[in-house]
N, C-alpha and C positions, 0 to 999 in steps of 0.2 A: 582228327576233328573232335569236337567236344560238345557238351550241353551245359546248360546253366539251370540251376534250380530257380523256379519262377518266383518263389518267395520263401522266406524263413518263417514258416507258420508256427515254429516252436515258440517264437516270441510274439504273443498275441498283441502286445502293446504296439509293436511295429506295424502290424496289420491295420490296427485301428487308426494309427497316425496317418497311414496312407489314404484313408478314406475321408480325411478332412483337409481343408486348405492349410497350406504350410504356414500362412501368416497368422493363423489362430493361436498357435503356441507362442509365436514371437510377441504378439500383442499382450497376451496374458503375462508374459515374463517381464515386460517392460513397463506396464502401467503401474503407477504407484500413487499414493495419496499426495495431494499438493503440499500438505503440511510436512510430509517427509522430505520433500525437495527443499523446503524452506529451512529445515533444521540442518545446520552444518554437519553435525556428527552423522545423522542419517544419510545425508547427501553423499558424504565421503564413502560410507559403506556401499551405498547403492551404485556409486560411480565405479567402484571396484568390481561390481558384478556385470558391468556393461560387456556385451559381447560384440564381436566384429562383424557378425552377419545376423539378419533377422531370425535365422534358424540356427541354433547351436550345432556346430559340426565337429566331428572328430578330425584329427590330423589327416587321416586317410581320406575322409570325405572332402576336406579342403583341397588336397592335392588332386584328387580325381576331378573335382569341380574345374580346376584350371585346364585340364586336358579333355574335357567333355565338349563336344561341338553340337550345335543345333539345339541347345537347351531353350525351353520357353523363357520369356522374360521373367525375371525375378524368381527363377527356379533355383533352389538350393538342393543339391543332391544329397540323398540319404542312403543308408544301408538298405538294400533291397531294390533300389532303382536300377533300371536298365539305362545305360548311357552309350552313346557313340563316342568312342575314344580316338583321339589322334595322339598316340604316345610320343613322348619326347624322342625316344630311341627304340629300335627293334633289333635285337641281335639273333642271328642264326649261326649254327656251327656246322658240323659235318652233314647235317640234314639240309644245308643250303641248296644242294642240287635237287633233291626231291621237292623243295619249296619252289625252286626255279622252274621245274617241270610243271607244277600246278599253276604258277604265275603265267607261263607261256600258254598253257591250256586255256586259261581265261581269256586269251586274246590280247594280253598286255604286251606292249612292245618296249616300254621303258619304265624304270622305276620312277614313281611320281616325285619323290623327294630323296635323292641319294644321301643327303646329310642325315636323314632319319635312320639309315640302315648301317649296321656293322656286321661284318662276316668274319668268322674265326674258324680255324681248323684245330681241333683239340681232342676229340674223342679217340680216334683210331690212329694216332700219329705213329705208332710203332709198326703199323701194317704197311709193308713195302710191296704188296702184290700189285700187279699191273692194273687190276680193276680199281683198287683203292686209289692208286696214284692218278689214274685217269679221272676219277671223280674229283679228286683234289685239284687237278689241272682245270677241269670244267668250272669248278667253283671260282677259282682265281681269275680265269678269263672272263667269266660272267661279271664278277665284281669290278674288274678293270674296265670292261666295256660300259658298265653303268656308273662308273666313277664313285664306287662305294668303298669306304674304308675297309681294308682287308688285312688280316693277320694270319700268316701262314703257319704250317705245322711246326711245332717246336717253340713258337713265340710265347705260348701260354694258354691257359684255360680261359675260355670266352668270358666267364663271369669276372675273373680277376682282371682281365683286360678292360672290361667295362668300368671297373672301379678305378684302376690305376691310371687309365687314360682319360678319365673325366667324362666318359659318355653317360654313365649313371651319375646324376648330379642331385644334390639335396633339393628337396621341394618339387622334384619332377616325377614323372611316371615313365618307367621303362619296362619293356616286355622282352621276352626271349623265348625261343622255341625249345625250352629246356626247363625242367621243373625246379631247378635251383636258382632261378632268377629272384627268388625271395631274398637272396643275399644282399641285393642292392639296398634293402631296408636298413642295413647296418650303417649307412651314411645318410639316412633320412630321405631316401628315394623309394617311392612305392614301386617295388619290383614284383611282377607276377608272370606266370607262364602262359604261353599261348601255344596252339598247335599249328600244324603246317598250313592249313587253309587260312587261319587267321593271319599268319605271317605273309602269305601270298596276297591277301587282301590289303595288308598294310603297304606292301611293296607297290601294289597297283593303285591304291586310292589314298594311302596315308592314314586309313582308318580301319577300325574293327569295332566290335561291340563288347560290352562287359556288363555283368550284373554285379553291383557292389555287394560284397559278401556281408554277413553279420560280422560285427567288429568286436573283438575281445580285448580288454585291457589287462595286461599282465604287469602287476606292480612288483618291482624288485625292491627289497628292503635291506638296509644296512650294507655292509661291504664284505667281500670275499676274504676268508682267512688266507694266510700265506700258503702257497702250494696248491691253491684251487684256482681254476681257470674258467674262461668263458665256455670252453668245451664241456666242462663239468656242469655248468649251468644248464645248457641245452640238453645234455644227456639226462640230467635229473628231471628236467621239466617233461621230456618225452616219456620217461620211465615212471615218474610218480603221478603225472596226470595222464594216465594211459587208457582212459575210457572214451576217447574221441571228443574230449571237452572242447577242442578248438578245430575239429574237423571242418574243412571248407570255410574257415573264418579268416578274416584279416586281423592280425595281431598288432597292437601298439604297446611297446614296452615303455613303462614309466617308472619313476622313482625320484627320491629326493636328490638335491644337487650333490650331496655327499656320495650317494650311491652311484649316480651316473658318472661322476668324476673318477670313480674307481674302476670304470670299465673302458679300457682303451678301444680305439676303433677296430683293431684286429680281433679283439674278443667279440665285439658287436657283430662283425662280419660272420664269425663262426656261429654265433647264436642265430642270427637272421637266416643264414644258409640252411641250418638244420630245422628251422620251423617247417620246412617242407616235409621232413620225416615226422614231425609232430602232427602233421595233417593240415597245416594252414596254407592259405593261398598267398599270403604276404606276411612279413614280419618287420615292423617299422620302429626305428628308434627316432627320438626327437633330434632337432637341429640345435645343438647346444654348444657350450664353450669347448668341450673336448673335441667335437667335430671341427670347430672353428680352428683350433690349433693344428689339427691334422691337415686341413685344407690349406692353411697358410704355409705349412712346411712343403706340401706338394707344389704350391704355386711358386715358391722360392726355388725349389729344385728344377721345375720346368723352365723358369727364366734363366737359370744358370746353364742348363743344358742347351737351351736355344741359343744363347749368346756364344756358346762354344761349338755350335754346329753339331751337337751330339744328339739332338732330339729327332724323333721320327713321328710322322703322322700329326704334326702340329699340336703336340700336347699342350704347349704354352697358350694356345688359343682357348683351351677349355679350362686349364688351371691357371688363373691369373688373379691378382689381388683386386682388380676392379670388379670382377665378377663376384668375388667373395663379399666385397663391400655391399654390392647390390643385394646379394642373397640375405645378408643379415639385417639390412635395412627393411626388408620385406619378408622376414622370417615367419612362416606360418606356424601356428600352434593350435592345439585343440581348444575349442571354446569351453568356457565354464557352462556346465549343464549339458554338454554333449552326451548323446545316448550311446551306451555300449550294451551289446547283447549279454555280456557277462564280464565279471572281473575276477581274476585269480591273483594270488600273491605267493611269493617265494622269498623266504628270509635267507639271504645270501650268507649271513654270518653262521648259519647252521649247516652249511654244506661242507662236504669233504670230497676228495677226488672220487669220481664215479666211473664205472665201466658199463657199457651198454652191451647186452647180448647174453648168451649167444644167439645169433641169427634173428634178432628182433630189437628194434629201438624201444619197444614197450617194456623191455626188461632192463632195469638199471640197478646195479648193485654197488654198494660202497667198496672201494678198492681193497680196503683192509680185510673184508670178508673173503674176497677172491684170493688175496695173497696167502691167507691161511690154508687154502686148498692146494697150493703148489701146482697150479695148472700150467703144464709145459706148453710152449708154443713152437711152431715150426717156421712161421713167417711173420714179419712185422713190416708195416707200411707207413711211411710218412709221405703221403701223396694227396692230391685233390685240391679243389678250390676252397675247401673248408679250413684246413690247417696246414698249409704248405707255404706260407709267406715267410719272409726273412726272420720275423720274430719267432715263428714256430720252429724254424730250423735252428735258431739260436738256443731255444729252450731245450731242444733235443741234444744239440751239441754240448750244452752245459753239463748234461748227465755224464758224458764221456770225459769232458774236461775236468770235472770234479773227481771222477774216478782216477784220472791220470795222476792227481796229487798223491794218491796212495800207491801209485804204480811206477814210482821213480820218474815222474814227469812224462811218461809214455802213455799215449791213448791206448786203453785196453781193447782187445779184439773181441767181437761177439763170438759165441760158441759156434763150432762147425755145424751144429745141428740146426742153426737158425739162419734164415735168409732175411736180410733187412733191405728193403727197397725204398729209395728216396726219389722224389720228383718235385721240383719247385712248382708253385702255382703259376709262375711266369718266368721268363728269362730275366727280366730286371730283378725279380725277387731272388733268383739264384745268384745273379751277379752281386747283389748286396750281401748275401750270405758268404760268397767267396771273398769279398773284400774284408769281411769281419773275421775270416778264418773258420767260420762255422761249417761251411760246406766241406772243407778239407778235413776237419775233425771227424765228421761223419764218415768220410771215405776212409780215413785212417782206421776207423773202428771196424771197417769191413762192409759198410753200406754199399749197395749196388745202385749206381745212378741210372735214372731213366729220363727221357726227354720231358720237358715241361708239357704236361697234358694229363688227361684223365686216366689212361692206362688201367692198372689193376682195379681201381675204384669202380670202373664200369664193367670189369670183367674182360678186358681186352689186353692183349700183349703179354709181356714177360711177367712171370712171378705169380700166376694164379694159384689158388688153393687147390690141392689135390685131395682125393677121397681120404678121409680120416685125419686130415691135417687141421691144426688150430692156428688161426691168424689173429693178430691184433692190429688195428689200423686207426689212424687219426682222420680218416675220411668220414663220410656222412651217412652211409647206408650199408647195413649189414644183413639185408634180406637173404634168406637161404638160397645159396647158389649164385648170388650176384657177383662175388669175387672169385668164382671158380666152381668147384664141385658142390653139388647139393648135399654131399656126404661129409662136407667140411664144416667147421664151426668158426664163425667170425665174430669178433668183439670190436668195439669202438672205444677209444679213450683219447686223452690229451696227448700232444706230441711228447711231453716228458715221460709220461707213463709208457707210451709205445717204445721210446728209446730205452728206458730202464728195463722193460720186458725183454727187448732184444738183447740187452747186455747180460741179463741174468738167465735167459732161456725160459723164463716162466712169467706169468702175469704178475707184475710188481711195480712199485713206484720208486721215485728217486729219494724218498725220505725227507722231502722238503716240508711236508705237511705235519703239523703237530695237532693232536686232538684238542678241540676247543673245550675248555673247562665247563662242565655243567650242561653240555649239549648232548642229548640222548637221541634226538630224532630231528629230521629236517622239518622245519616249520613251514607249512604251505597250506593252501586251501582256497575256498571260494570267498570272494569279497576282498576287502583291503587288509584283513588280518588284525584289525583292532577290535578288541572286545568292547561291546557297548557300555559295560559298566565302568570301563577304564578310559573310554574315549574322551579326549579333550578337543573341543572344537572351537575354532575362532568364530566370531560373529558371522563372518562371511560364509564359513562352512555350514554354520547352523541355518542361515538363510537359504543356502543352496539346497540343504536337505529338505527344508520346509517346502520350497518351491517344487522340488522333485516329487514330494509326497502329494502335493496339490495336483501336479500333472497326472500322477498315477490315478488319483481319485476321479479326475475328469475322464480319463481314458477308460477306467472301469465302468463309469456310468454310460459312456458311449458304447462300450462293448455289450452291456446289458440290453441296449436297444437295437442290437443287430437284427433280431428277428421280430422287432416290433415296429411301432410307427416311425421311429427315426430312420429305419431302413428305407422308407419311402421318400425320404427327404435328403437323398445324397447331395452333398454340396459340390461335388466335382465329378465329372464324367470323363472317361478316356475318349479321346478323339479316335474314330474308326476310319481308316483309309477307305476310299471308294473301292468297292469290290471285295473287301475283307469281311469275313463273317463276324457278326457281333455276338453270336451265341453258338456254342458247341454243345450238343446233347446226344445222349445215347444210353444204352443199358450197361451197367457195370459188370465187367468180368473181373473176378478177384483172384490174383495169384498171391496166396498168403505165404510170403517168405521175405526175409530181409537179406540184403547183400546178394541179390541175384546179379551175378556179374555178366560181363559182356560175352563170355563164352557160353553162359546159360541162355543168353538172348540170341546169339548168332554163333553156331559152332565154328571152332577154329579151323577145321579142315576145309571150310569154304572161304576163309578169309583171303587167301592169296590165289584163288581161282578167279581169273578175270572174266570168264564167260558165263558166270552164273546168271540165269534169267530172273526177272522179277517174280515170275510164278514160283520158281524154285526157292527164292529167298522167302517168299510168303509161306511156302511149305515147311521150311526148316526153322522158321522163326520160333523162338522159345523152346525148340525141341530138346535141347540139352537139359532144360529145366523140367519140361513135361512133354513127353511125346504125344500126348493127347491134345495139346493146346490147339493145333491147327484145325482139328475137327470140331472143337468146341466153340471157337470164336468166329463171329460173323462180321461182315463189313459194317463199319460204323460203330462198333462196340467201343466202350471206354475201358481201357486197361488200367486197373488199379493194383498196385503192389505195395510192399512194405517200405522199409527204410534203406537208404544207400543203394537204391536201384541203379544198376549200370556201373558198378565199380569194376575195377580190373583194367584191362588194356584199353588202348585208345581207338580201337577199330570203329570206323564210322558206320559199318554195316549194322551195328547194333541198333542204330536209329533207322537206317533205310529199310531194314527187314521189317520193322514194325509198320512203317509206311506201306511197304509192299503188301502187308496183310490188310491194308486199308483201315487201319486203326488211326483215327485222326488226332488222338491225344492220349498221353500217359499221365496218370495221377499217382503220386507216391507220397509216402511219409517224408522222404527226402531223396535227392538224387546224388549219385556220384558226380563230382564236378566235371570230369572229362565227358561223361555221357551227356550232361546238361548242355555243354557247349556244342557237342556233336548234334544234338537234337535240333537246336535252332539253326545251326549251320546247314542242316539238311531238311529244314522246313517241317520238323515234327514239333508239335506243341506239347507242353507239359506244365503241370502245376502241382505244388506241394500242398497237401491237405492232411496233416497228421490225424486230425479229428476223425476223418472218414476211415482211415486205416483202423483206428481204435474201435470205431463203431462196428465195422465189418468183423473184426476179431471177436468183439463181444457177442455178436449175434451168431456167427458161423463157425468159430473155432472152438474145439473142445479143449484146447491146450491153454495153460496159463503161461505167463512169462517165465516162470521158474522151470517149465518143462521144455524149454528151448534147447535143442541140441545143435552142435556145430559139426559140420562135415565139410572139409575142404574140397573145393573143386580144383582139380589140376588143370593146368593150362599149357598147351603145347608151346614149345620154345618159339616157333615161328609166328605165334600170335602177336608178338611184341612189335608195335609199329614205331616205337622210338627206343633208343638205346637205354633209356633209364625208366622204362615203364615199371611200376611196382607190380608185385604179384597180386593175383585176385584175392579179395577178402574171403574168409570162410562164409559159407552160405548157411543161414539159420532157417530152419523149417520146424513148425510145431510138430512134436512127436506124434500126437494123436490125430492130427489132421490128415484124412485120407485123400481128400480131393485137392490136388495141387492147383487146378484151374476150375473155378466155380462160376457158373452163371447165376447171378444173385437175384435177378428180377428187380433190382433197385435202379432208379433213374438218376442220371447226373446231368446237370446243366451248368455250363460256365458262361456267365454273362460278362463278356469282355468289356463292354462299355461301362458297366458299373463295378467292375473288378470284384466280383463275388461269385460264389458257386452255390447252387441249390441241390439238395439231395432229397429224393423221395424214397423212403425205405420200404419199397414194395407197395402193393395195392393196399390201401387203407392204413399203411404204417405211418410213422412220424415223418414230418417234412421239416427240414431246417436249412439254414443258409449261413454262409460265413464269408467274410471279406478275405480276399487274396491279393497278391501283388498285382500291380498294373502291368499290362502288356502294351507298352507305348508304341506310337506310330513307327519309330525307327526299327523296332523289332518286327512289327507287323509287316513292314516293307520287305524285310529279309525273307520272312516266311512266305509272303505273297509272291515274291519273285521265284520261289522254289528253292531257297537256300542261299548261303553266303556266296558261293561261286557264281550263281546266276545274278545275284545282286551286284557283285563286282563287275561282271560283264556288262550289266546295264549302265553302271557308272562310267565304264570305259567308253561305251557307245555314246552316252550323252555328252561326254567331254570331248 
């Protein structure tokens, strides 16, 4: 289960915007002088600025709007809003049986909409133990009983199946119980992960909830040099923007027509896939002519296979030309004036091949620097949903085929000291590689084939890294120990670099890249990358900038009135459901640390003990962080902590233990996304107020930000509740702060109806207030019911 951050308070302008009617911005943007409309040249410019909705929306917001149910009339969703989602598709994989057990525990007897659900077996496909085979049989039987589309072990990785079978479709929203559902964004589909409880809710009701994340625009400029790939793009983004710039954001990739035409769909899929490792919740490309060509090709192939009786699972009903026609007739695009939390840029023309690691995607090094070190490898991997499509296998095979030209036409063999493992992303991708001769070329070179599935990428099956070994992989995640021993080193690179490294026995490239003349560094940064003194703007862009500046001035004026008279004149109030509290108040207890992970909140040794009592949960709550916590905190206290609270594994007890301690609400600078979902799913309220954390540290902490030390918290292996849970983040605690848990004497009040918080800084101290995100009725209902599972039960009972 997971939690959601109640609002992104880092962006004050978004907070202010939520406190005024949505129509206010729309009216201001569209009202013009009558004389301007009369003048043909002015009218032409103004008509170009027309937007498709009264509130300018990003592409992400537009797609989420389509799949949000129960919205108030004329409501246009924005970043920060809570919505009830009815996703187009929901995919589960090897965890389908645990989801099924939750589903049945809810009292559900049949899946509400079988067409909404896809089940695949892909993670542990090499495991032939009776227990795993039994689980696989249970999943298949459950799928057949409920008439759900099912893909068995060896057919392919679930995310690839979602793409190649047309379940993930441009302009739709699809979820999966796996963190790499971001990959769907490569074809213009908002893909985002959910946890098991969410998946069970969707099975039973067709719905779950989501808070729209802050949205970051990543502008790609120019085109890639020869020998540089989409994998190099995402490796460099994750390694060069490595300070959590897009953590828990939704990303939209943009660029000129020339730039986007240079990025084929397979490159986009690799980039979107690894936005997960970059920290994002989705990574979305636009629906453009490149995608159009790819869709047409898929539709033609589906029609040919269907006419030849070679198709399975009715692929042609999803990939067909009529559906593509309809898509492009109603193609959604971001509105002019759409608000982004931030904009980053990367100049593709300045990139070279990059390698990620060792053991972290936050480390990215130009290939040529590693080549100079002669780093020997023991294992190479061309596996995973990131880079094991036919085009990737072809790129790897080309390395050996080119080498054969200098070896008498014979494919050279890899050294005996290297093991090279290959697994296609799906069976159709493998068959395509076989037809092209690429699969055989890799086998002739000595590659060891594995079934289409996750395998070594997830640390399962054949070929895992042993202590002291070095591996290089075209997969997506190189966390320490993920692909085998924690004493091994794992690097990530493009398929051709992996193949070249396997052939040479050390990290190396195929020699296809030539240094770009005059390029000394990768050009990237915040903003769009255009220097103001050299900026050339069209009239339209100039007007857009002026309007944006005017909006900002209005919002700053409104912000200044937050603690004054304007605060008494709120223009909109949140509806409060009968019986739901409209105010939450208590004394602040401050745990002054960032990155308090789920093991710090609820010790791992209790995670898989089924008979832990509520009293015991309350006793051990936060004990790994501070053994004195239980004795200091009283019923009804407000727990306040630093940033990224609840990072680490997906254990739901991190939320339920806080409730067991009778703490009604957690306030933080920011929340880990999974904890945020788990909180609401278990009826724990939370709100982000960075300003409060800052004030508490100013008053109570003796340490400055420069005196922060990092000490990693280890997490037992059995803590992981999903096969791809990331390791916990390092925990930051002020060096000089002696009191881990402090009773402050400060009072906190959350006015749910007015979407604001009030803080009284001790007796006689300053009092201030701040707007926060809305807690709308759909989320109130989940909390009031006692969490998502009980809400689902109520929906089943009512239906």
